[in-house]
OpenMM code with the backbone's topology and positions (N, CA, C; nanometers):
from openmm import Vec3, app, unit

residues = "UNK UNK UNK UNK UNK UNK UNK UNK UNK UNK UNK UNK UNK UNK UNK UNK UNK UNK UNK UNK UNK UNK UNK UNK UNK UNK UNK UNK UNK UNK UNK UNK UNK UNK UNK UNK UNK UNK UNK UNK UNK UNK UNK UNK UNK UNK UNK UNK UNK UNK UNK UNK UNK UNK UNK UNK UNK UNK UNK UNK UNK UNK UNK UNK UNK UNK UNK UNK UNK UNK UNK UNK UNK UNK UNK UNK UNK UNK UNK UNK UNK UNK UNK UNK UNK UNK UNK UNK UNK UNK UNK UNK UNK UNK UNK UNK UNK UNK UNK UNK UNK UNK UNK UNK UNK UNK UNK UNK UNK UNK UNK UNK UNK UNK UNK UNK UNK UNK UNK UNK UNK UNK UNK UNK UNK UNK UNK UNK UNK UNK UNK UNK UNK UNK UNK UNK UNK UNK UNK UNK UNK UNK UNK UNK UNK UNK UNK UNK UNK UNK UNK UNK UNK UNK UNK UNK UNK UNK UNK UNK UNK UNK UNK UNK UNK UNK UNK UNK UNK UNK UNK UNK UNK UNK UNK UNK UNK UNK".split()
positions = [
    Vec3(8.9326, 9.1253, 11.7724),
    Vec3(9.0481, 9.1397, 11.6878),
    Vec3(9.1619, 9.0553, 11.7430),
    Vec3(9.2284, 8.9842, 11.6548),
    Vec3(9.3365, 8.8988, 11.7026),
    Vec3(9.4666, 8.9752, 11.7173),
    Vec3(9.4890, 9.0805, 11.6387),
    Vec3(9.6094, 9.1616, 11.6515),
    Vec3(9.5787, 9.2846, 11.7351),
    Vec3(9.6796, 9.3619, 11.7562),
    Vec3(9.6632, 9.4839, 11.8334),
    Vec3(9.6520, 9.6031, 11.7408),
    Vec3(9.5598, 9.6923, 11.7729),
    Vec3(9.5537, 9.8189, 11.7008),
    Vec3(9.6745, 9.9019, 11.7421),
    Vec3(9.7297, 9.9759, 11.6490),
    Vec3(9.8423, 10.0610, 11.6882),
    Vec3(9.7960, 10.1646, 11.7901),
    Vec3(9.8769, 10.1898, 11.8899),
    Vec3(9.8429, 10.2897, 11.9915),
    Vec3(9.8265, 10.4271, 11.9288),
    Vec3(9.8921, 10.4477, 11.8168),
    Vec3(9.8888, 10.5779, 11.7497),
    Vec3(9.7820, 10.5853, 11.6407),
    Vec3(9.6826, 10.4955, 11.6417),
    Vec3(9.5763, 10.4967, 11.5408),
    Vec3(9.5140, 10.6357, 11.5332),
    Vec3(9.5040, 10.6885, 11.4092),
    Vec3(9.4533, 10.8241, 11.3907),
    Vec3(9.3525, 10.8292, 11.2769),
    Vec3(9.2689, 10.9309, 11.2818),
    Vec3(9.1791, 10.9573, 11.1700),
    Vec3(9.2642, 10.9772, 11.0456),
    Vec3(9.2200, 10.9208, 10.9348),
    Vec3(9.2936, 10.9313, 10.8102),
    Vec3(9.3837, 10.8131, 10.7822),
    Vec3(9.4049, 10.7263, 10.8820),
    Vec3(9.4805, 10.6035, 10.8574),
    Vec3(9.3989, 10.5160, 10.7632),
    Vec3(9.4675, 10.4292, 10.6925),
    Vec3(9.4028, 10.3442, 10.5924),
    Vec3(9.3938, 10.2013, 10.6454),
    Vec3(9.2771, 10.1421, 10.6305),
    Vec3(9.2557, 10.0017, 10.6627),
    Vec3(9.2698, 9.9234, 10.5324),
    Vec3(9.3560, 9.8231, 10.5315),
    Vec3(9.3734, 9.7355, 10.4151),
    Vec3(9.3411, 9.5935, 10.4581),
    Vec3(9.2593, 9.5255, 10.3788),
    Vec3(9.2068, 9.3938, 10.4160),
    Vec3(9.2349, 9.2920, 10.3062),
    Vec3(9.2669, 9.1733, 10.3498),
    Vec3(9.2719, 9.0578, 10.2597),
    Vec3(9.1477, 8.9764, 10.2911),
    Vec3(9.0478, 8.9884, 10.2043),
    Vec3(8.9199, 8.9228, 10.2270),
    Vec3(8.9219, 8.7753, 10.1905),
    Vec3(8.8123, 8.7079, 10.2215),
    Vec3(8.8035, 8.5640, 10.1988),
    Vec3(8.6897, 8.5240, 10.1054),
    Vec3(8.6011, 8.6166, 10.0722),
    Vec3(8.4849, 8.5834, 9.9907),
    Vec3(8.5171, 8.5710, 9.8424),
    Vec3(8.4163, 8.5329, 9.7662),
    Vec3(8.4297, 8.5146, 9.6212),
    Vec3(8.4797, 8.6416, 9.5532),
    Vec3(8.4165, 8.7522, 9.5820),
    Vec3(8.4529, 8.8806, 9.5214),
    Vec3(8.5960, 8.9184, 9.5605),
    Vec3(8.6309, 8.9008, 9.6865),
    Vec3(8.7656, 8.9316, 9.7346),
    Vec3(8.8697, 8.8448, 9.6644),
    Vec3(8.8398, 8.7166, 9.6470),
    Vec3(8.9351, 8.6276, 9.5786),
    Vec3(8.9586, 8.6724, 9.4347),
    Vec3(8.8538, 8.7210, 9.3692),
    Vec3(8.8702, 8.7715, 9.2325),
    Vec3(8.9598, 8.8947, 9.2284),
    Vec3(8.9389, 8.9854, 9.3228),
    Vec3(9.0224, 9.1060, 9.3298),
    Vec3(9.1667, 9.0672, 9.3604),
    Vec3(9.1861, 8.9749, 9.4528),
    Vec3(9.3217, 8.9299, 9.4865),
    Vec3(9.3918, 8.8702, 9.3647),
    Vec3(9.3221, 8.7855, 9.2909),
    Vec3(9.3818, 8.7232, 9.1730),
    Vec3(9.4166, 8.8271, 9.0665),
    Vec3(9.3322, 8.9275, 9.0528),
    Vec3(9.3529, 9.0286, 8.9487),
    Vec3(9.4586, 9.1325, 8.9838),
    Vec3(9.4849, 9.1512, 9.1140),
    Vec3(9.5706, 9.2637, 9.1527),
    Vec3(9.6972, 9.2243, 9.2279),
    Vec3(9.7320, 9.0980, 9.2315),
    Vec3(9.8602, 9.0615, 9.2886),
    Vec3(9.8585, 8.9925, 9.4227),
    Vec3(9.7405, 8.9477, 9.4682),
    Vec3(9.7315, 8.8649, 9.5884),
    Vec3(9.7852, 8.9281, 9.7158),
    Vec3(9.7653, 9.0573, 9.7358),
    Vec3(9.8076, 9.1189, 9.8618),
    Vec3(9.6863, 9.1532, 9.9468),
    Vec3(9.6110, 9.2542, 9.9052),
    Vec3(9.4885, 9.2919, 9.9750),
    Vec3(9.3771, 9.3119, 9.8728),
    Vec3(9.2539, 9.2984, 9.9199),
    Vec3(9.1392, 9.3077, 9.8292),
    Vec3(9.0480, 9.4257, 9.8586),
    Vec3(9.0750, 9.4992, 9.9663),
    Vec3(8.9834, 9.6053, 10.0053),
    Vec3(9.0572, 9.7076, 10.0907),
    Vec3(9.0162, 9.8331, 10.0778),
    Vec3(9.0687, 9.9392, 10.1643),
    Vec3(8.9542, 10.0272, 10.2121),
    Vec3(8.9761, 10.0893, 10.3251),
    Vec3(8.8833, 10.1859, 10.3825),
    Vec3(8.9653, 10.2885, 10.4586),
    Vec3(8.8981, 10.3817, 10.5231),
    Vec3(8.9695, 10.4857, 10.5962),
    Vec3(8.9139, 10.5001, 10.7368),
    Vec3(9.0044, 10.5127, 10.8319),
    Vec3(8.9655, 10.5370, 10.9704),
    Vec3(8.9145, 10.6808, 10.9804),
    Vec3(8.7905, 10.6949, 11.0265),
    Vec3(8.7329, 10.8281, 11.0454),
    Vec3(8.7576, 10.8795, 11.1864),
    Vec3(8.7433, 10.7897, 11.2817),
    Vec3(8.7593, 10.8272, 11.4227),
    Vec3(8.8214, 10.7096, 11.4958),
    Vec3(8.9342, 10.7309, 11.5636),
    Vec3(8.9993, 10.6194, 11.6325),
    Vec3(8.9333, 10.5803, 11.7649),
    Vec3(8.8573, 10.6725, 11.8250),
    Vec3(8.7918, 10.6427, 11.9526),
    Vec3(8.6484, 10.6923, 11.9482),
    Vec3(8.5568, 10.6369, 12.0251),
    Vec3(8.5768, 10.5391, 12.1321),
    Vec3(8.6043, 10.3994, 12.0776),
    Vec3(8.5400, 10.3613, 11.9694),
    Vec3(8.5709, 10.2371, 11.8992),
    Vec3(8.5983, 10.2805, 11.7565),
    Vec3(8.7080, 10.2415, 11.6951),
    Vec3(8.7421, 10.2953, 11.5636),
    Vec3(8.6281, 10.2794, 11.4625),
    Vec3(8.6010, 10.3870, 11.3896),
    Vec3(8.5020, 10.3868, 11.2822),
    Vec3(8.5735, 10.3976, 11.1486),
    Vec3(8.5228, 10.3244, 11.0505),
    Vec3(8.5831, 10.3193, 10.9178),
    Vec3(8.4781, 10.3562, 10.8144),
    Vec3(8.5191, 10.4341, 10.7135),
    Vec3(8.4329, 10.4578, 10.5980),
    Vec3(8.4892, 10.3740, 10.4846),
    Vec3(8.3999, 10.3044, 10.4136),
    Vec3(8.4443, 10.2155, 10.3066),
    Vec3(8.3337, 10.1976, 10.2031),
    Vec3(8.3763, 10.1740, 10.0792),
    Vec3(8.2815, 10.1470, 9.9715),
    Vec3(8.2593, 9.9969, 9.9653),
    Vec3(8.1403, 9.9565, 10.0044),
    Vec3(8.1000, 9.8169, 9.9967),
    Vec3(7.9946, 9.8103, 9.8856),
    Vec3(7.8743, 9.7689, 9.9159),
    Vec3(7.7663, 9.7745, 9.8155),
    Vec3(7.7225, 9.9186, 9.7972),
    Vec3(7.7536, 10.0000, 9.8957),
    Vec3(7.7432, 10.1458, 9.8916),
    Vec3(7.8428, 10.1956, 9.9945),
    Vec3(7.8671, 10.3233, 9.9983),
    Vec3(7.9641, 10.3756, 10.0951),
    Vec3(7.8986, 10.3762, 10.2326),
    Vec3(7.9665, 10.3120, 10.3278),
    Vec3(7.9134, 10.2968, 10.4626),
    Vec3(8.0185, 10.3358, 10.5650),
    Vec3(7.9708, 10.3736, 10.6812),
    Vec3(8.0572, 10.3938, 10.7968),
    Vec3(8.0172, 10.2886, 10.8990),
    Vec3(8.1159, 10.2167, 10.9502),
    Vec3(8.0867, 10.1119, 11.0478),
    Vec3(8.2085, 10.0888, 11.1362),
    Vec3(8.1895, 10.0176, 11.2456),
    Vec3(8.3021, 9.9893, 11.3344),
    Vec3(8.4107, 9.9083, 11.2639),
    Vec3(8.5338, 9.9388, 11.2924),
    Vec3(8.6464, 9.8666, 11.2349),
    Vec3(8.6349, 9.7171, 11.2629),
    Vec3(8.5873, 9.6810, 11.3794),
    Vec3(8.5747, 9.5389, 11.4144),
    Vec3(8.4843, 9.4655, 11.3152),
    Vec3(8.3791, 9.5292, 11.2661),
    Vec3(8.2926, 9.4669, 11.1653),
    Vec3(8.3619, 9.4617, 11.0297),
    Vec3(8.4398, 9.5633, 10.9991),
    Vec3(8.5093, 9.5685, 10.8706),
    Vec3(8.6088, 9.4539, 10.8550),
    Vec3(8.6713, 9.4127, 10.9635),
    Vec3(8.7737, 9.3082, 10.9532),
    Vec3(8.7234, 9.1709, 10.9977),
    Vec3(8.6003, 9.1644, 11.0413),
    Vec3(8.5442, 9.0419, 11.0998),
    Vec3(8.5669, 8.9179, 11.0138),
    Vec3(8.5380, 8.9249, 10.8857),
    Vec3(8.5472, 8.8071, 10.7989),
    Vec3(8.6737, 8.8066, 10.7134),
    Vec3(8.7715, 8.8874, 10.7488),
    Vec3(8.8927, 8.8952, 10.6684),
    Vec3(8.9951, 8.7911, 10.7114),
    Vec3(9.0816, 8.7585, 10.6188),
    Vec3(9.1942, 8.6693, 10.6495),
    Vec3(9.3049, 8.7472, 10.7201),
    Vec3(9.3309, 8.8679, 10.6697),
    Vec3(9.4317, 8.9564, 10.7275),
    Vec3(9.3803, 9.0991, 10.7192),
    Vec3(9.4305, 9.1834, 10.8088),
    Vec3(9.3950, 9.3253, 10.8074),
    Vec3(9.5151, 9.4054, 10.8552),
    Vec3(9.5317, 9.5226, 10.7961),
    Vec3(9.6462, 9.6084, 10.8253),
    Vec3(9.5992, 9.7526, 10.8417),
    Vec3(9.6743, 9.8281, 10.9212),
    Vec3(9.6560, 9.9720, 10.9298),
    Vec3(9.7785, 10.0358, 10.8657),
    Vec3(9.7544, 10.1233, 10.7678),
    Vec3(9.8606, 10.1974, 10.6999),
    Vec3(9.8530, 10.3407, 10.7504),
    Vec3(9.9585, 10.3867, 10.8114),
    Vec3(9.9581, 10.5207, 10.8694),
    Vec3(10.0689, 10.6050, 10.8087),
    Vec3(10.0304, 10.7147, 10.7453),
    Vec3(10.1255, 10.8097, 10.6879),
    Vec3(10.1758, 10.8991, 10.8005),
    Vec3(10.3001, 10.8812, 10.8384),
    Vec3(10.3579, 10.9538, 10.9511),
    Vec3(10.3829, 11.1006, 10.9209),
    Vec3(10.3790, 11.1392, 10.7939),
    Vec3(10.4096, 11.2777, 10.7569),
    Vec3(10.2883, 11.3705, 10.7651),
    Vec3(10.1690, 11.3157, 10.7852),
    Vec3(10.0483, 11.3991, 10.7851),
    Vec3(10.0339, 11.4791, 10.9141),
    Vec3(9.9975, 11.6043, 10.8976),
    Vec3(9.9674, 11.6891, 11.0127),
    Vec3(9.8221, 11.6648, 11.0546),
    Vec3(9.7846, 11.7064, 11.1748),
    Vec3(9.6437, 11.6940, 11.2148),
    Vec3(9.5487, 11.7639, 11.1166),
    Vec3(9.5881, 11.8768, 11.0644),
    Vec3(9.5051, 11.9492, 10.9680),
    Vec3(9.4892, 11.8695, 10.8379),
    Vec3(9.5959, 11.8070, 10.7917),
    Vec3(9.5878, 11.7245, 10.6709),
    Vec3(9.5004, 11.6015, 10.6946),
    Vec3(9.5105, 11.5437, 10.8116),
    Vec3(9.4257, 11.4285, 10.8442),
    Vec3(9.2785, 11.4692, 10.8431),
    Vec3(9.2490, 11.5857, 10.8954),
    Vec3(9.1109, 11.6357, 10.8945),
    Vec3(9.0621, 11.6542, 10.7511),
    Vec3(9.1464, 11.7080, 10.6651),
    Vec3(9.1107, 11.7271, 10.5238),
    Vec3(9.0799, 11.5943, 10.4572),
    Vec3(9.1646, 11.4943, 10.4812),
    Vec3(9.1455, 11.3622, 10.4215),
    Vec3(9.0132, 11.3010, 10.4678),
    Vec3(8.9850, 11.3102, 10.5962),
    Vec3(8.8606, 11.2543, 10.6505),
    Vec3(8.7391, 11.3261, 10.5921),
    Vec3(8.7440, 11.4579, 10.5857),
    Vec3(8.6318, 11.5335, 10.5285),
    Vec3(8.6109, 11.4980, 10.3819),
    Vec3(8.7192, 11.4793, 10.3074),
    Vec3(8.7065, 11.4390, 10.1669),
    Vec3(8.6443, 11.3004, 10.1545),
    Vec3(8.6825, 11.2087, 10.2409),
    Vec3(8.6242, 11.0741, 10.2371),
    Vec3(8.4753, 11.0781, 10.2694),
    Vec3(8.4387, 11.1619, 10.3648),
    Vec3(8.2978, 11.1706, 10.4069),
    Vec3(8.2062, 11.2241, 10.2978),
    Vec3(8.2614, 11.2917, 10.1996),
    Vec3(8.1793, 11.3412, 10.0878),
    Vec3(8.1150, 11.2272, 10.0095),
    Vec3(8.1688, 11.1067, 10.0225),
    Vec3(8.1151, 10.9908, 9.9509),
    Vec3(8.0088, 10.9158, 10.0307),
    Vec3(7.9803, 10.9575, 10.1520),
    Vec3(7.8881, 10.8866, 10.2391),
    Vec3(7.7575, 10.8526, 10.1678),
    Vec3(7.7194, 10.7266, 10.1761),
    Vec3(7.5944, 10.6713, 10.1215),
    Vec3(7.5892, 10.6664, 9.9689),
    Vec3(7.6978, 10.7020, 9.8990),
    Vec3(7.6996, 10.6888, 9.7528),
    Vec3(7.6887, 10.5418, 9.7141),
    Vec3(7.6379, 10.5173, 9.5947),
    Vec3(7.6310, 10.3811, 9.5424),
    Vec3(7.7691, 10.3318, 9.5021),
    Vec3(7.7802, 10.2030, 9.4780),
    Vec3(7.9081, 10.1415, 9.4433),
    Vec3(7.9348, 10.1525, 9.2939),
    Vec3(8.0615, 10.1593, 9.2554),
    Vec3(8.1018, 10.1744, 9.1155),
    Vec3(8.1209, 10.0426, 9.0429),
    Vec3(8.0119, 9.9715, 9.0183),
    Vec3(8.0224, 9.8412, 8.9516),
    Vec3(8.0828, 9.8520, 8.8123),
    Vec3(8.0470, 9.9550, 8.7367),
    Vec3(8.1032, 9.9758, 8.6031),
    Vec3(8.2554, 9.9845, 8.6134),
    Vec3(8.3044, 10.0548, 8.7115),
    Vec3(8.4480, 10.0747, 8.7259),
    Vec3(8.5199, 9.9476, 8.7710),
    Vec3(8.4517, 9.8637, 8.8478),
    Vec3(8.5103, 9.7328, 8.8809),
    Vec3(8.5265, 9.6514, 8.7532),
    Vec3(8.4275, 9.6583, 8.6647),
    Vec3(8.4375, 9.5893, 8.5356),
    Vec3(8.5546, 9.6404, 8.4530),
    Vec3(8.5737, 9.7724, 8.4536),
    Vec3(8.6861, 9.8301, 8.3795),
    Vec3(8.8195, 9.7871, 8.4409),
    Vec3(8.8256, 9.7814, 8.5731),
    Vec3(8.9496, 9.7356, 8.6372),
    Vec3(8.9754, 9.5878, 8.6064),
    Vec3(8.8697, 9.5091, 8.5967),
    Vec3(8.8860, 9.3679, 8.5604),
    Vec3(8.9422, 9.3564, 8.4184),
    Vec3(8.8907, 9.4382, 8.3272),
    Vec3(8.9428, 9.4383, 8.1899),
    Vec3(9.0902, 9.4799, 8.1887),
    Vec3(9.1247, 9.5793, 8.2682),
    Vec3(9.2654, 9.6201, 8.2782),
    Vec3(9.3525, 9.5067, 8.3326),
    Vec3(9.3026, 9.4343, 8.4317),
    Vec3(9.3799, 9.3243, 8.4902),
    Vec3(9.4054, 9.2144, 8.3875),
    Vec3(9.3033, 9.1812, 8.3100),
    Vec3(9.3172, 9.0769, 8.2079),
    Vec3(9.4169, 9.1197, 8.1004),
    Vec3(9.4119, 9.2471, 8.0630),
    Vec3(9.4975, 9.2977, 7.9550),
    Vec3(9.6307, 9.3554, 8.0043),
    Vec3(9.6521, 9.3551, 8.1364),
    Vec3(9.7751, 9.4103, 8.1961),
    Vec3(9.8007, 9.5534, 8.1505),
    Vec3(9.6975, 9.6369, 8.1691),
    Vec3(9.7040, 9.7752, 8.1259),
    Vec3(9.6172, 9.8610, 8.2170),
    Vec3(9.6151, 9.9898, 8.1929),
    Vec3(9.5168, 10.0789, 8.2563),
    Vec3(9.4346, 10.1481, 8.1476),
    Vec3(9.4365, 10.0937, 8.0284),
    Vec3(9.3657, 10.1535, 7.9150),
    Vec3(9.2174, 10.1757, 7.9454),
    Vec3(9.1508, 10.0745, 7.9965),
    Vec3(9.0059, 10.0823, 8.0159),
    Vec3(8.9680, 10.1843, 8.1233),
    Vec3(9.0370, 10.1801, 8.2374),
    Vec3(9.0041, 10.2753, 8.3441),
    Vec3(9.0478, 10.4165, 8.3080),
    Vec3(9.1565, 10.4309, 8.2345),
    Vec3(9.2038, 10.5641, 8.1971),
    Vec3(9.1146, 10.6303, 8.0927),
    Vec3(9.0515, 10.5520, 8.0062),
    Vec3(8.9795, 10.6108, 7.8934),
    Vec3(8.8276, 10.5939, 7.8957),
    Vec3(8.7775, 10.4968, 7.9680),
    Vec3(8.6340, 10.4688, 7.9622),
    Vec3(8.5608, 10.4943, 8.0927),
    Vec3(8.6321, 10.5361, 8.1953),
    Vec3(8.5703, 10.5563, 8.3258),
    Vec3(8.5081, 10.6951, 8.3339),
    Vec3(8.3813, 10.6995, 8.3734),
    Vec3(8.3155, 10.8277, 8.3943),
    Vec3(8.2145, 10.8120, 8.5073),
    Vec3(8.1863, 10.9212, 8.5723),
    Vec3(8.0868, 10.9186, 8.6792),
    Vec3(8.1304, 10.8483, 8.8050),
    Vec3(8.2600, 10.8212, 8.8183),
    Vec3(8.3088, 10.7489, 8.9349),
    Vec3(8.2850, 10.8253, 9.0640),
    Vec3(8.2856, 10.9564, 9.0560),
    Vec3(8.2718, 11.0382, 9.1762),
    Vec3(8.1466, 11.0031, 9.2568),
    Vec3(8.0371, 10.9726, 9.1914),
    Vec3(7.9130, 10.9408, 9.2614),
    Vec3(7.8946, 10.7929, 9.2875),
    Vec3(7.9859, 10.7120, 9.2350),
    Vec3(7.9771, 10.5668, 9.2512),
    Vec3(8.1180, 10.5113, 9.2694),
    Vec3(8.1777, 10.5372, 9.3848),
    Vec3(8.3172, 10.4973, 9.4035),
    Vec3(8.3350, 10.3497, 9.4351),
    Vec3(8.4532, 10.3003, 9.4044),
    Vec3(8.4971, 10.1714, 9.4547),
    Vec3(8.5885, 10.2017, 9.5733),
    Vec3(8.6240, 10.1015, 9.6504),
    Vec3(8.6955, 10.1259, 9.7765),
    Vec3(8.8269, 10.2011, 9.7569),
    Vec3(8.9056, 10.1605, 9.6591),
    Vec3(9.0361, 10.2235, 9.6403),
    Vec3(9.0219, 10.3669, 9.5891),
    Vec3(8.9194, 10.3925, 9.5088),
    Vec3(8.8957, 10.5287, 9.4616),
    Vec3(8.8584, 10.6194, 9.5780),
    Vec3(8.7751, 10.5726, 9.6675),
    Vec3(8.7346, 10.6527, 9.7834),
    Vec3(8.8582, 10.6984, 9.8617),
    Vec3(8.9480, 10.6057, 9.8919),
    Vec3(9.0686, 10.6393, 9.9686),
    Vec3(9.1593, 10.7319, 9.8876),
    Vec3(9.1841, 10.6977, 9.7623),
    Vec3(9.2742, 10.7788, 9.6795),
    Vec3(9.2195, 10.9189, 9.6573),
    Vec3(9.0896, 10.9319, 9.6345),
    Vec3(9.0293, 11.0640, 9.6126),
    Vec3(9.0369, 11.1488, 9.7393),
    Vec3(9.0278, 11.0866, 9.8539),
    Vec3(9.0389, 11.1610, 9.9794),
    Vec3(9.1797, 11.2169, 9.9970),
    Vec3(9.2796, 11.1437, 9.9519),
    Vec3(9.4187, 11.1851, 9.9677),
    Vec3(9.4696, 11.2759, 9.8561),
    Vec3(9.4041, 11.2779, 9.7417),
    Vec3(9.4578, 11.3517, 9.6266),
    Vec3(9.4712, 11.5018, 9.6538),
    Vec3(9.3877, 11.5579, 9.7387),
    Vec3(9.3985, 11.7020, 9.7682),
    Vec3(9.5293, 11.7350, 9.8404),
    Vec3(9.5944, 11.6322, 9.8960),
    Vec3(9.7233, 11.6520, 9.9614),
    Vec3(9.8391, 11.6258, 9.8646),
    Vec3(9.8041, 11.5934, 9.7405),
    Vec3(9.9058, 11.5649, 9.6401),
    Vec3(9.9548, 11.4211, 9.6409),
    Vec3(9.8887, 11.3343, 9.7157),
    Vec3(9.9296, 11.1945, 9.7235),
    Vec3(9.8498, 11.1120, 9.6240),
    Vec3(9.9188, 11.0396, 9.5387),
    Vec3(9.8520, 10.9608, 9.4355),
    Vec3(9.8787, 10.8112, 9.4481),
    Vec3(9.9517, 10.7691, 9.5489),
    Vec3(9.9850, 10.6282, 9.5693),
    Vec3(10.0551, 10.5693, 9.4475),
    Vec3(10.1293, 10.6536, 9.3755),
    Vec3(10.2078, 10.6071, 9.2626),
    Vec3(10.1319, 10.5932, 9.1320),
    Vec3(10.0036, 10.6203, 9.1314),
    Vec3(9.9223, 10.6107, 9.0092),
    Vec3(9.8900, 10.7489, 8.9561),
    Vec3(9.8802, 10.7597, 8.8260),
    Vec3(9.8478, 10.8888, 8.7664),
    Vec3(9.6985, 10.9169, 8.7692),
    Vec3(9.6176, 10.8136, 8.7574),
    Vec3(9.4725, 10.8345, 8.7578),
    Vec3(9.4103, 10.7618, 8.8762),
    Vec3(9.3117, 10.8266, 8.9352),
    Vec3(9.2414, 10.7657, 9.0480),
    Vec3(9.1588, 10.6458, 9.0046),
    Vec3(9.1091, 10.6493, 8.8819),
    Vec3(9.0206, 10.5433, 8.8344),
    Vec3(9.0892, 10.4077, 8.8280),
    Vec3(9.2208, 10.4065, 8.8069),
    Vec3(9.2893, 10.2789, 8.7892),
    Vec3(9.3536, 10.2257, 8.9166),
    Vec3(9.3446, 10.2979, 9.0260),
    Vec3(9.4104, 10.2539, 9.1494),
    Vec3(9.3357, 10.1361, 9.2118),
    Vec3(9.4123, 10.0437, 9.2664),
    Vec3(9.3551, 9.9245, 9.3290),
    Vec3(9.3944, 9.9209, 9.4773),
    Vec3(9.3272, 9.8376, 9.5562),
    Vec3(9.3696, 9.8219, 9.6954),
    Vec3(9.5168, 9.7796, 9.7054),
    Vec3(9.5604, 9.6921, 9.6154),
    Vec3(9.6999, 9.6465, 9.6160),
    Vec3(9.7964, 9.7616, 9.5889),
    Vec3(9.7586, 9.8556, 9.5013),
    Vec3(9.8446, 9.9714, 9.4737),
    Vec3(9.8677, 10.0521, 9.6010),
    Vec3(9.7613, 10.0758, 9.6749),
    Vec3(9.7708, 10.1554, 9.7981),
    Vec3(9.8559, 10.0814, 9.9014),
    Vec3(9.8299, 9.9533, 9.9200),
    Vec3(9.9046, 9.8726, 10.0168),
    Vec3(10.0522, 9.8653, 9.9793),
    Vec3(10.0808, 9.8350, 9.8538),
    Vec3(10.2201, 9.8225, 9.8098),
    Vec3(10.2938, 9.9557, 9.8169),
    Vec3(10.2255, 10.0653, 9.7875),
    Vec3(10.2864, 10.1977, 9.7995),
    Vec3(10.3318, 10.2211, 9.9432),
    Vec3(10.2464, 10.1888, 10.0387),
    Vec3(10.2818, 10.2064, 10.1800),
    Vec3(10.4008, 10.1175, 10.2178),
    Vec3(10.4003, 9.9927, 10.1705),
    Vec3(10.5113, 9.9018, 10.2009),
    Vec3(10.6436, 9.9532, 10.1442),
    Vec3(10.6372, 10.0174, 10.0294),
    Vec3(10.7583, 10.0660, 9.9623),
    Vec3(10.8069, 10.2004, 10.0155),
    Vec3(10.7339, 10.2576, 10.1118),
    Vec3(10.7705, 10.3867, 10.1698),
    Vec3(10.7872, 10.3738, 10.3213),
    Vec3(10.8792, 10.2876, 10.3690),
    Vec3(10.8895, 10.2646, 10.5139),
    Vec3(10.9329, 10.3879, 10.5930),
    Vec3(10.9905, 10.4853, 10.5254),
    Vec3(11.0287, 10.6081, 10.5944),
    Vec3(10.9086, 10.7000, 10.6173),
    Vec3(10.7998, 10.6752, 10.5453),
    Vec3(10.6798, 10.7583, 10.5573),
    Vec3(10.5643, 10.6823, 10.6228),
    Vec3(10.5504, 10.5533, 10.5915),
    Vec3(10.4370, 10.4743, 10.6388),
    Vec3(10.4769, 10.3705, 10.7420),
    Vec3(10.3897, 10.3535, 10.8391),
    Vec3(10.3968, 10.2334, 10.9217),
    Vec3(10.2854, 10.1422, 10.8728),
    Vec3(10.3140, 10.0155, 10.8659),
    Vec3(10.2162, 9.9145, 10.8254),
    Vec3(10.2075, 9.8173, 10.9425),
    Vec3(10.0894, 9.8140, 11.0057),
    Vec3(10.0697, 9.7310, 11.1240),
    Vec3(9.9639, 9.6251, 11.0946),
    Vec3(10.0019, 9.4987, 11.1084),
    Vec3(9.9045, 9.3908, 11.0901),
    Vec3(9.8192, 9.3824, 11.2164),
    Vec3(9.6872, 9.3928, 11.1980),
    Vec3(9.5964, 9.3888, 11.3129),
    Vec3(9.5134, 9.2603, 11.3161),
    Vec3(9.5239, 9.1817, 11.2125),
    Vec3(9.4559, 9.0511, 11.2094),
    Vec3(9.5312, 8.9604, 11.1168),
] * unit.nanometer
topology = app.Topology()
chain = topology.addChain("A")
for resn in residues:
    res = topology.addResidue(resn, chain)
    for name in ("N", "CA", "C"):
        topology.addAtom(name, app.Element.getBySymbol(name[0]), res)
């Protein structure tokens, strides 16, 4: 890693990545050119582990998650208690090994082209068993009442989560780690 991990890295922190691949470039173009992927820190030690929706939901070392990224950030909600962090992590783990939500990526692409959330708000179903990365993170946090500024989980993007954290400097620290 070229940057430093925050000394206060905790379970439940969010990893936000600006990827470099074809798929990442499409997400960046569609969602505002900030970040293309998010995941969640499950365990900060001995080596940080992240859960993320890739081709399926996987848990892997943070170092692998950011290996091919252009930039990577840790978003940490300073208001969370240890008990709330445990709840968020347990909620994220419910998605372990689920398949990826390709249908929902298509709906988000349609929303991006039309500058709306019509498609994800009205045509999305079955997302729970086939999450996309931003849905996994948002669904884990929703039990705490956090929606990252969106009314529906289906329409949330990695950029929404990242921008929400940036706009809440009194609640979030945003640390660039790569």
